[in-house]
N, C-alpha and C positions, 0 to 999 in steps of 0.2 A: 504493500500500499504505499502510496506516495504521501511524503509529509507536506501538509500544505502550510507554507509560511504566510503570514500577512505581511505583504510588501505595500507600504503606503506609497501612493504616486500622487503628487500634486498635479492638478490638470487646470490649466488656463484656459478657459473657454474663448474661442475666437469665432465670430460669426463672419466668414469671408466667402467670397464667391470663388467658384472654380475657374481658373483661367488657364486653359490649355492644359489640363492635368488627364491626359490621356492614358497615363500611367504606366509604370514599369513596377518591377519588384521594389519595394522601398517608397512607392509613392512619388516616384521621379518625376517632375514636371518638365517636359520638353521645352527648351528654350532657344534652340538653334534658329528659329525662324525670327527671333527678336534679335540675333547677333547679326553684325555685318557679314553677308555670305561672302563678300569678296576677300575675306581672311582664307577662306577655303583654297583659295588659288595658290597660297603659300605652303600649303601643307605638303609632307611627304606621302609616300604610298602608305605606310602603316597609319598614318594619322587619318588618312581619308577613310580607310576601312573602319577606324574607331567612330569617326563622325557618322558614316554610314549606318554603322550598328546603333549608334544613338538615335538616329532618325527613325530607324525601323522600330525600335523600342517605343518611340513615340507613336507611331502608327504603321503597323507592319503591312497594312493595305496601301500604302503611298505607292502610286504608279511609278514604274521605272523612269518613264519620262520626267516625272517631277524630281525624282531623285537626281537625275542626270543634269537638269536645269540648275538645281541648287548647287551641285558639286561641280559644275563645269565640266562634265565628262559626256561621253555618247551613252546612249542606251545599251549598247553592246558592252561597254566597258564596266558598267553598273551590273548588267547579267552576270558577267564574268568574276566579278568580285564577289557578289553574294554566292555564285556557286562554289567559289574557292573556300569562303568562309563556312560554308555548309559542309564541304568535303573534309576540311580541318576540324570538324566538330565544335568551332567556335559559336555558330549557329545550330541548334539542335531542333529548331521547330519554330514554327508561326503561330501563334495563340490568339484565341479570343475568350474573353471572360466578362461576366457583369461586372461593371466598374463599381469603385468605392461609392460613387454616387447613387447607384442603383441599389446597392446593398445596404449602405450606411453603416460600414465597419471602421475600425481604427487600424491603421497601419503602425505597427510597432516594432522597435528594434531593441533587442536585448544583448548585451554583450559583457564579457568579463572572462577572466582566466579560470580554466577548469582544472579541477584536482584529478579528474579521471586518468586511470592509469592508462587506458586505451582511447585515444581521441577517436578512433573510428567507431568504437562500440559507443561512445558517448554520441556521435552524431546519429547513429542508428536509433538510439533510444529516443533522441530528442524529436526525430522524423516521425515518430509515432503519434505525436501530438498533432491534432488534426488542424491547428491554427498554424503551423510552422510551413513557410514556403521556401525557406532560404537558409542554408547554412553554409558559413565560411570559417576556415581555420586559419589563424595567424600566429606568428611566433609566440613563444611561450605559452602555447596550448590555449591561446585566447580565441574564444568562441564568438561569432558574430551570427546572430540568429534573427531572421525576420519572420514577424507573425502577422496575421490577421485575426483581429479580436473583434467579436461581436457586441461591441458596446463596452462603455465605462466599467459597468457593474462586473463585467468577466475579466477585467485586466489583471487584478491582483491574482486571481485563480491561475490564469494562463501563464503568469510571469513565475509564479511558485512551481508550477509544473515543469516549464523549461529549465529553471535554475536546478531543480531537484534531478531531473533527468540528465542534464549536462554536467552536474557536480560544480556548479558556478556559485561559490558561497557569497561573493559580493556582486551580484549583477547590476549593471546600469541599465535602467528601463525608461527608454525614451519613446515618446508619442511623436511619430513623424509628422511633421507640417507638411500636408498635401494641398493645402489651399481649400480643403472642404472639412468643415465640422459636423460629423452626424449627430452631435448632441444639440445642436442650434439651428442647423440648415434642414430646409424640407427635403423630403425624399420622394422621389418620381418612381411610383411602381412599374415594374416591367409586366407588359401584357403577354398573354400566352404566346403570341405569335413571336413576340420578341425572343423569347427564352429559345423557341425553336430554331430562329435564325442563328443566334448565338451558339446553340449547340452544334449546328451543322458547320460553323467556322472553327470550333473549339481547337481542333488539331491542325487545322490548315486555313490559316486567317486570309490566305491569298486566294482562295477557292473561288471560281468564277461565280457570280451571282446567278447565273442560269442553272447551274448545277445544284445551288442551295435551294432555289425555287423548285426545280423538279423533285429534290429530296422531300419538300414540305407538301407539295401539291398546291403551289400558288404560281401566280404569273411572276415572270422576272421583273416586271415593271413594279409589282407590289412589293416584292423581296427587295428590291434596290430602293424604294421609297422609305421602308421601313429601317432598312440600315442606314440610309443617309440620316433618317431622323435620330437613330441611336447614337450615332458619330456626333452629330451636331449638339445633341443634348448631353453628350458625355456620359452616356449610360453603358457604354462597351469600351472595353480594354482591349486594344488590338497591339500586340507586341510579339517578342520573340524570346526564345529560350537562349541566353546568351551566355556563354562560358569563355570569358577572356583568358582564364587560366589555362585553356586548352592550348594556346599558343605559347611560344617561347618568352613572351614579353613579361614584364613585371607589374603586378598590381599591388600598390601600397596603399595604407590606410593613415589618415592623420587625424589624430584626436585634438582638435583646437578648441581653445577657450578665449572668450573676450569678456570684457567688463558686462555683468548681467544686463545692464541698462542699455547696452548698445546691441541692437539687432541688425544683423548683416542681411544683405539682399543676395540670395544665391545667384541671381543674374549678374551682379557684378564679380562674384568669385568665378563665374564660368568665362566672363569676359577676360578676366585677369590671367586665369591659369588654361584657357583653351589652347590646344584640344586636349591638353594632358588631363584634365579634370573629368571624370566620369560622372561622379554624383556628388552633390553638396546636400548633406542632410541635416535639416534643421529639426530641434525637438520642440514641441509645443510646451512640454513641462519642465524643460530644463534651460532656463535662460542663460544665454552665453556659451552653450557647448554646441559644436558642429562635428559632424563626421565627414571628412573628405576621402573619397575614394579616387585614385589616380592612376593613370597608365605610364609606363615608361619603357623605353626600348631595351635599354642597357642600364647597369648598374650606376654608371656614371650619369646617364640622364636622371635617375632617380635621385642621386646625390645633388644634383643641381636643383632639382625641383624642392628636395627637402631643405636646402638652404633658402631657397626663395621664399618658401612657406615660413620657415623660421624667423626671417628678417621682415616679414609683412608686419607692419606697426599695428595692423588691427587686432593681432593676435597676442594675448597675454602669455600663452603656453602652448607649446606644441608637443605631442607625443606621436612618433611614428611606428608603424608596423607594416609587415608584408604578409599578403594572402598566399597560402601554399595550395588551398583546396577550397572548392565550392561546389554545392550541389542545390538543386532546385527540387521541390517536392509538391505533390498535390496536396490540396486543402479541402476544407469543407465548402470552399467556393466551387470546387471541381464536382463535388458530391451534389451540391445542390442544383447545379446546372444539369447534371444527369438525372436528377429527379424530375425537374421541371421542363427540360427541353427535349429529352430523348423520345423518340417515336412510341406510342403507346400500343402495346401488344394487344390482339383481338382474341 
């Protein structure tokens, strides 16, 4: 039986509108459309692949022509790059799920040093929790766990379960700032047809709309109209299963702190550290603490990035780590989609 610890989490309510949060694991909001696209012309080969993956995390149904235009490449070049990323297991799937706005859940990030003798066994145990969607392992057996929690009332229970399974005695429990607050923002319910469309796209978000329509038994026009509405209202999350650690590149993590009264704009961080910065995670309940995930081609690149971040006057302190392993897992969101969207047997 799991030992349920009472973990107190302060939660600062924020009523905010969703602005372009079509989501990735961690509630990452795509910001590249707001950044001067001319900068991409200065990028090297690996950097372009990084930006391409980030754009697909934002919307994996983005047409190749649109990707090509934004990156200044040909459609054929985009196709070859994506195929290469698939063949090297960097991209392992194109996914569709009901979004945070549709389901009204919290995106939570829990991390801390594990006392487990076997970190692989700890990962297996943590993955049995239906809330966990992502686990990463850093140096010093530091575990980073992403979870989707169905409401603030469930947070302590989920956090205690994860910390017990992973043998994390002093976990940091952060509610990720996604731009949407389920505690104060209205929720828009999905209709049965919406569930069916998302279900048909769940394992192949790039699937032609005509095939989706045929599988459901509706016209392509109706299916397209409903999907466009889901995308416009940010009720569907179209993303990719992205494994940057499958390449020979280095993924580093930076725990940075600012004065609690100073709130940084993630957009500014992306601009300052693009294209190396993969994600900038802000917590709703921990003022002044941010988690930055970054990409480097070599150890020299990583050293240079670390020195830049350490010298950044906005940060009071910086602690760095390196990601060695990462895995993505199905959650209750996938089970719910199966229940509500799968064809009913007669």
